[in-house]
N, C-alpha and C positions, 0 to 999 in steps of 0.2 A: 430354477425356471429361467428360460431365455427371455430377456427383456428387449423390447423394440425401442426405437428412438423416442417415441411418444410415451413419456412417463407421466404419472401424476405428480403433483407438487410434493407429496409426501416422500416419494422416492428420492428426489434431489435433496430434500431436507435430511433424509436419513443417512446420506453419505457422510462419513467422518472426514471433515475437510481440513485443509491447511491454507492459511492466508498469509502470504509473505509481503504483501504490498497493500497496506491500509493506513491512511493518514488519520491521526487523532482529530485534527482540525476539520476533517470532512466526515466525521462520524457522530456528530452531536445530534441527539434526539430533538425533533421539532417541539415536542411537548416541554422538554427542559428549557429550550430557548424561549418559548412563550412564557413560561413561568419566570425565568430570569429577566426577560424584558419588562414584565409587569413590576417585578421587584425593584427594577432600576428606574421606574417611572416613565417608561416608554408607553406611548398610546397604542395598545394592542387590543383589537377586538377580534377574537377568533384567530385562526392560524393562517388565513388566506394571505394577507399582505406580507407577513413575515415569510411565509413559504416562498413567495415570489423572489425574495431577496437572497434566500439561502439554498434553494433547490432549482434544478434544471427542469423547465416545463416544455412540453411538446411544441408550443407556439414560439419558443425563443430560438434565436439563431444558435446553431451548434458550432461554436467557435471557441478557440482556447481563450480569447479575451473575455468572452462571456462566462466561460467556466471559471476562470481565475477571479472574476468579479465577485463571485459568491463568498470568497474568503474575506473580502473587505468588510462585509457585515459580520461574519462570524468572529472576526478579531475584536469586535467591540465587547464581547461577552466575557473575556478572561480577566475578571476584575477582582478576584480574591483567591487565596490558596484553596479555599473550600470548593470554589467553582472548578478550578483546574483539576483537583483531585476527583471531584464528582464526575466530570465529563470523561475522565480517563476510566474510572470504574465502570461507568455506564457503557462506554464503547466496548469494553472487554466483556461485560455481561451480555450485551447484545450479540457479540460474536459467538459466545458460548450457546446462546439460545438458538443460533443458526447451525448448531452442531459443528462448529469450528473447534478442532481439538488442539491445534497449535496456531498461534497468532504472533506475527511480528508487527507490532504497532509502532509506526514511526511518528514522531512529533517534532515540531519546530520551536525550540525554546525562544528564539527571537520573536516569533509571532505571538507566542503566549505571553511574553513579557511586556509587549508594547502598550497595551491599554492603560496600565498603571505604572509602567517603568520598573517592574520588578527585577531584582537581580537574577541573572541567568541561572546561577547555582541553585537558588531557591525554587525557581520554576521547575527545573529538572527534578528536584527532590519531591515536589508536589505531584508530579507525574508518577514518580516511583511509588509514592504513598498510595495513589489511586490504584496502581497495579497491584500492590500488596493487598489492599482491601478487596479487590475483585477476586484474587486468587483464593481468598478464604471462603468465597461464596459460590464459585463456579468451577465446574469440571473442565478446565482448560489450562494449557501451558502457554505462557506469554513471555516473549522477549521484547525489548525496546530498541528502537533505532533512532538516534538523534539526527535530525535533518537540518541542513543549512541551504540557503538559496543563492543562486548564481548572481543575482543582482545586488547582493550585499557584499561587504568587504571581506577579503580573505582573512583579515585580522580578526573580524568578528567570528568567522568560522573557526579560526584557530582557538578562540576562547571556548566556544561550544564543545569542540572536539577534545580539548584538554579536560574540561569538566566531565565529559563522557568517559574518557579514559580512567579518570579517578573513580568512576562508579560502575566499572565492569562487574564487580561482585554483587551489584544491586539490580542486575537484569538488563543492563545496556550491553548489547552485543555488536552493534555496528553503527556506521554513519552513512548518510545519504546526501547526495547533492540534487536539489530539486530546482524548480523555477523555470523561467522562460528561456529555454535553450535556443530559441530562434534569434534572440537578441544578445545573449550573454554567453561568453565562452567559459568552458570549464577549466581551461589551462591555468589561470591564476591560482586554482585550488590544488593543483597536482602535487606540489611538495608537501602540503599539509596532509592530504589523503595518504600519500606514500608513508609519511611518518606515522600516521594513525594505524596503518596496517602493521608497521613494525612494533607498535605498542599494544597489539592484540585485538584491535577492532576490525570487524569485517567491513567490506566496502560494497555499496550499491549506488548506482548513479542513474538518474533519469536521463535518457538519451534516445534518439531515434524515434521520437514521437512527433514533436512539432518542428523538427529539423531532420535532415537526412542521415544516411548511414555513416558519413564521416564522423558524426558525433558519437556514434557507437564505438568506432575504432579508437577515437580519442579517449573515451572513458575507459576502455580496456587497456590500451597501451600506456596512457599517460597518468591515469588515476588509479590503475590497478583494480578496476571494478571486477568483482566476482560475479555480480548479477547486474542486469540492466533493467531499470524501471521502464516498462513498456517496450521500447526497442523494436517495434514492429516494422520500421522502415529499414532494418538491417538487410532485408531482401533486395533492396535497390542495387546492391553492389556485391557480386559473388566473392570478391576478395575479402570483404568484411564478414561475409558468411563463413568463409574459410578460417578467418582469424578467430571467430567465435567458436567454431569447431575445435580448433587447435588449442584454445585456452580453456575449453569446457565452460564457457560463459552461459549463464542461465538467464532467461528472459521472463520477467514478471509481467505477464499479459493481463490486461484489464479490459474486457470486451466493451461493456457499456460506457466506460470512461472514454475509450478511444473513439467511440461513436459520438458521444455528447460533446467532446472537445473538438470535433470537426476533422479528426484525422482519417476516420473511416466513414464514407458517405452513407452506407447502410449497414445494418448489423450483418446481413447475409454475406457482405463482401469482406468481412473481417479476415485478415490474413493468418489467423492462428492455424488453420489446417495446412497452409503452405509452409509455415514455420516448422510444423511437425513433419511434413513431407520432406523438408530439407534436412531432417534429422538434427534440428536445433533443440536444445534443452529449453522447455517452456513450462511455466506453472500458470495456474489460473487464480486470479485475485480480484479484489473489489475496488481498490483505490480510495474512493470517497463515497461510501455507501449512502450516507444521508443526502449529500448533494445530488447524487444520481438516482436516489430512491430505488436502490437495489440491495440485494443480499448475495452472499457467495452461493447460496442454493440457486438463486436466480441466474447467476453467471454460468453455473453448470447446466442449467436448463437451456440457456441460450446456446451454449457450446454444442449441446445435443440436438436441439430442435431447429435452431437457425443455421448452425454450421455443419450439422450432419455427423458429428463425432459419435462413435459407438460408445456403449457403456464401458467396454474394455479400455478405450482410450481415456474416458473420464477417470477410471481407476488409475491409469498410468499417470495422469496429471496430478492426482492426489499424492501418489507415491513420489513423483518428481518433486513436489513441494517439500516432502520430508527430506529427500536427498539433498536439496538445495538450502535447507534451513541453516541458519547461523547457530548451530548447536554443537556441543562436543560429540564426538563419534559415538560414544557409549549411549548417550541420551538419544541421539538420532536413531541408532539401531533399535533401541527399545521401542521408540515411537513407531518406527517402520514395521516392526514385528506385530505390534498391537493393531495397527491399521490393516495390515495384510490379513491378519486373522479375521478381522471384522468384515473385510471386503470379500473374503472367500466364502463359498466357491464362486468363481467368476461365471458369468453367463456363457 
């Protein structure tokens, strides 16, 4: 049956999806946060006041400063091994409920460790434990990406990356550089990321969202980024578009996030269609689904109904996610075949 742009929600949920850019710290259930707040003795009556601290609301300014401020509250909750493992498990379970078949969940060990001063190695192990618990319960494949922030020291990043290298056999497949790219350069991290690549970790870098296309070029050329988190401002410079073509760089696009962080003024103006028209490789992802109050199904709905992408293009975005996954070729091929069979016949 030929499908039009306007689908019901069940259609978008039914799509077998791939999410390559989702932050653990932005995926916490509001109900879990409320429960934890009460157990910690915080004065919480209902979810309203807490919601305002951890989720973007329509009446708030859509700026990256406001977006990042939500994490200040979220970081207060990581107070035990059980909590860290629990929120990891729940984030994966929630992705599976949204019919995400493959998830790359990135997490920031330094952020998870701060509330109680936990050792970084133990924090990483608790996330791994939460992943293992979720895999026993849900029909989903999950890899982990260890993230470090630009505003923190390269020495701290080196510690995190060293621990990630040691745990490649436990589901950690890559590293990510995140944080405020408008204020902090990625260059101090370049030698560490280049070494991590040599030691078998894949590289993704947040760039070209809150600052311009030079940051995309820097991430590709200096840090060896295979994928760019967001990266939608790459279109500002044709030479950087050419570089991305030449290197086969993949862009991890997050529609709602780009709007709520103030990069895109309205959803209908999101540049994803222009990225695709420029023949850049793009995938569709959530970023921080709890903060944004979105799901990957909703992101596909926005791509179709707000941006006018056809169902065939939605299918292409799903398969592009498989192609860009940080997986061994054999595993990737099996996943691609399974999803192609499920998506066929195309409209």
